N, C-alpha and C positions, 0 to 999 in steps of 0.2 A: 865206395869200394869195399871198406872194411865189412859192411854188412854182407855183401856178396860173399866174402872170403869166408865169414863165420858160416853162412848157409852151406857154401861148398863143402867145408870141413865137416860140418854135422852130417851132409849127404854120406861122406865118404865113411865117418865114423858108423854110420847107419848099415852102410854095405858091408864093412868090415868086421864090426863086433856085434850088431844085431842081426843084420839081414842074413836070411836062409835063402838065399838067391839061386836062381839057375843060372850057372857059370856060360850057358850058351846064349842067355838072354838076360844080361846083367842090368838093362835097364828096367825091368820088369819087377813090380812086386805082386806075387802071387800066393794064394793059399794061405797057410798060417805063417807069414813071412817073418814075425817076430814071436817072442815068446811072450807070454802075458805080463811077466816082470819088466820085460826089455821095454814093451808096449807102453807101459807105466813110466817108466824113466823117460822115455821119448817125450809122452805128453807133457810131462812135469816140465820139461826143458822147454816145448813149445809155448806152454803158460805162461814162463818168464820171458819169452821172446816176443810174444803177440799179447801184451798185458793192458791194452786199451783200445778204445773204439778206433783210433787213429791208425796203430801199428796193426792191428787185426784188419781193417779192411783194406789196407795195402796187401796185407797177406792174402785175404780173400780174393782179390782181384787176380793176383798171381796163381792161385788155385785154379779158378775159374780159366783162366788163358792155359793154364798148364793141361787141363782137361781136353780143351779145344784142339790144342798142338799135338798132344799125345795122341789124340783119336784122329788126326790127320783131318781136323774139321775148321781150323782157324781161318782157312781162306775159302771155306765151302759156302756156297750160295744154298741156302735151304728154300725150297719151292713149296708152294701151296699143293695140296693133294690134287689129283687130276684122276679123271676115268671114274670117279666116285659111283659105286652103285649099292644101293639099299633095298634090300627085297625080303619077303616072306616075313612080314609084320604077325605078330602073335600077340594078342591082347589077353591079358591075364588077371589076377586080382590087384587092380590099382596101379598097374605099369604094363608096357609092351616091352617086345624083345625083337628087334631087327637083326638082320645079317649083312655084314657090311664088307667091302673092300674098296681100296683106293691105291693110286699109283705114288709112292714116296719118291721113287726115282724111275727113270725111263725104262721100265721093263721090271720095277720091283714092286710088289704089292703088299699093303698091309691088310691084315684079315681080322676079323673080330665081330662081336655083338654090340648093338646099341640098346640100352635100357632107358627108357624113358617114362616118367610118370604119367598117368590118364588124369583127364580132368583137372587141368592146372590153367593159371592164370599168370600174366606177367613173366618177368625174367625169372630163368631158371639157373641155379647153380650147376656146374659141369664138374666131374670126376673122372680122371684117366686110371684104369686098374690094370696094369701090368700084371704078370703072374711070374711064379718061379719056375724052377725046374721041375720036371717030371713026366709022364705020360699025357701029353696033351691037356694041361691043365685048364684051360679055356672051357672045356666042357665039363669039367670037374663040379661036384655039387657045391663044394665050399666056394667057388668061383661064382657060381650062379646065386648062390644065398647073399654073398656080399653085395654083389649088383643089383640084384632084385629088391633087397630091403633099402638100399641107399635110393634107388629109383622111387620106391613107395614113401620115402621120406621126402621126395620133391626134387631128387637132383637127375641130371641127364647124365648116363654113365656109360663109358666106353672100355671095354674090356677087349684086348687084342693080343694076338699071338706073339711069341718069341719066334724068331727064326727057326726054321726046321721043327716045327710043331703046329698041331691043328691044321688049319688050311694053308699055313705058310712053309710049302714044301719046294721051294725054289732052289734050295741048298741045305746041306747039313747044318745043324746048330752050331757045331764048333768050328767053323771055318776061321782063318787067321783074324780077319778083320770084322767078325762079329760085333764086337764093342761098337765099332764105327756105324754099322748098319743099324745096331738097335736105337742108338741115339737119333740117327736120321729118321728111323720109323717112329721112335717116340715124339721126337719134335712134329713131324707131320700128322700123327695122331692128334697131338694138341691144337694144331690148326685146324684139322677137321672137327675138332669139338668145338673151338671157339667160333668156326663159321656157320654152326647149325642156328636155326631160328630160335630167338628168345634166349639166348645166353647170356647170363652176366659175366662179363669179363673180369669182375672184381671178386666172382665167387668159384674160383677153380682151384680144385685140389687133385693130388694124386696120391694113390696108396696101393702097394703091391708088397708081397712077402718074398724073402730069400732073393733071389735073382731080380725078381719084381721089385724088391726092395732097393736093390742096387740102382736098377732104372729110375726109380724114384727120386733118390737122393742125387743122382746125377743130373737129371733133367732139373730137377728143383734147383741146382745150385748154377745152371747156367741159362736158364730161362726164367726170367722174372714175372712171367705170366702166370706161373704156379703161384697161388696164394696161401694154400695149406699144404703141409706136406706130412704122410705118416707112413714111414718106412718100418715094414714089420719084420722081426727076426733077422736083421743083417747088419746094423751099424756097428761095426767092431773096431777096437783099436789095435789088433794084432793079424786078423783075418782079412783079406783083400779079395776074397771071393775065388771060389774054386773052379771057375769056368772061364774059358777065353773072353766070353760076352761080358765079363766083369773086369778082368784083369790082364787080358791077352795084349793090350797096347799100353804104353808107358805115359799113363796119366797120373800116376803117385809119384813118380822118380824123374823131375827134371834137371835140367843143366843148372838151375838157379834154386831149386828147393826140393825137399822131400815132404811129403804130406800122407794123410791117412784117409780113411773113409769117415772117421770121425770128423775130421776138418772140413771134408767136404759136405758133410751134412750140416756143420756147424756155418757154412756160409749161408745157409737159409736166413739166419738171424737179421732182423727180429720177428719175421713172420711166424704165425704158429705151426708148431711141429709137435708130433707124438712120436716117441720112440717104443715100440712094444717089443719086449725081450723076453726069455725064457731060460730056466736052467740047466738045458741040454745041448747048447750048442755054443757058439763064439759069441753069443750075447749074454752069456752067464754072469758076467761081470759089470753089465751096464749100469747098473744102480750106483756102483762104486768107482768105476773108472770112466765110462764114455758120457754117462749122463751128466755128471759134475763137470767135466771139461766143456760140453756145448752148453750147459748151464751158465756157465762163466762167461763164455762169449755173449750170450744173450744179455748177461747183466750189463755189459758195457752199453747197451742200448735202453738200460732201464726196463727190459723186457723179459726178465727171467720167469715170469709167470706165464709165459707164452710157450714154453717148452715143457712138456711132460713126459714122465716115464711110467709105463705100467709093466711091471716085471712079474712074470709067472713063474716062480721058481721051480715048481713041480712039473712043468709042462715040456713038450718037445717042440721040435721045428716045424712049425704049420703055420696055417693062417685059419686055425679051427674056430668054433664057436667063441672061447673065451677072449680070443684076441679080436674077433669082429665085435665082441661085446664093449671090448675096450675101446675101440675106434669111432664106433657109431655116435656116442656122445660127443665127441671132440669135434668131428666133422658136423654135426649138426649144430653145435655152438657156433663154431666160426664161419660156417657157409649159410647159417639161418635157416637149416632146415626143420621139417615137423617131425620132431621123435614121436610126438603122441600118435602120429598115424600108425606107426609099426609097435604101439604098446597094446597088450592084453592083460588086465588084472596087474598093472605096474611092472610088467616084465616086457622086454623086447620080443617079439614073436617074429621067428621065421619060418612057421608051420604055413603061413599063409603063401609061402611062395611056392612056386611050381617048379620042379627039376625036370628041364627038359632033356630030350634024347640028343645025343651027337647029330642024328641026321636031321634034327630040327634046328639046331644052330650052326649046322655046316654052311660054309660060304659058297664053296664051289659044288656042284651035284650037276646030274644031267641036264636040268634047266637053266643053270647058272655055270657056264664053264670058265675056267681061269682065262683070261684074255690073252689072245694070241701073240701078243708082243711079250709076253712073260720071259724074263731070262731063266733058264732052268740049267741047273747044275752047279757044283762047287767052283769049278775053274771059270765058268761064264760069269758068276756073280763076283768072284774075287776080281776078275779083269774090270769089271764095271766099276768096282770099289777102287781099284789103283787108277782109275782115270779120274776120279773126282777128288 
């Protein structure tokens, strides 16, 4: 009882002293909810409260349950993907690309591209690649480079759309329950990946940037099937995501506790995780604030060497070449991929990848129409989510 009272008091303190909250939605932590200084004070306090493996694991379970409850998924029955369509295979330099759709909910379709290595034997690692915000980033060169290079290294890679982007045009992106739907889609995408032939279920990773980084650490927290995590330019102690798909539902502030994206990411301990940060966004302080906190949690398991931070102080917010070059060796190490397959003269080569056009990557076209049962429109999609 005393512990609960302390947590409630801390939550109230955060709301009154630290929280830059929206009075119309006081249960949400959105955007730059804390100052950097207040975030440091809060995490210092967290570190005192959860100072060993036993106390941390109790809190980590509380965080996971809080995500499910806040996203209205605690009683949700996740189902395997249905109505799977894979078409338009393109064989390129050491890898292939196919266009994919499948149903995550009755009437909701996940859309993306499947990258597979050519001429392989035995079980293969699998990697989920969500993307961040932008103009249809699944088609962008930087997403294709990441997925193609990882496929050439020997992994099966699935890149999929945020809602309202790419081929996923059943609703706008910023519907009220976007976070709920994207968690459902990510979980179903993981099922899709795991059910493909010759996938090694013990070598599954997830990596995305910005809003895709949020998708990465949230799914990694609540789904134990993710074995390696690489959230890029997103894990912050004071920033909670600037979009409803990241912070539009009450996953951080619950009746029993207050948490942050740093703690959500830390629930992945002791499995391997790399944080990639830069000097021009909310990850600018990762080497001195977020990373030490997470590394301390890993130390409870004797696994401090399994979490890494690559900080690019002069760079901006993206998943550009230097961020990719930081992630490739980490995933190769823990997924047992062959880095040598993408090396030329001692350097990782992306020039061997072919950048495809939007038309080539498009899931729905004249020959492959969106299924007739697809639910269309913000109101209709929201009605569906409110029923679940």
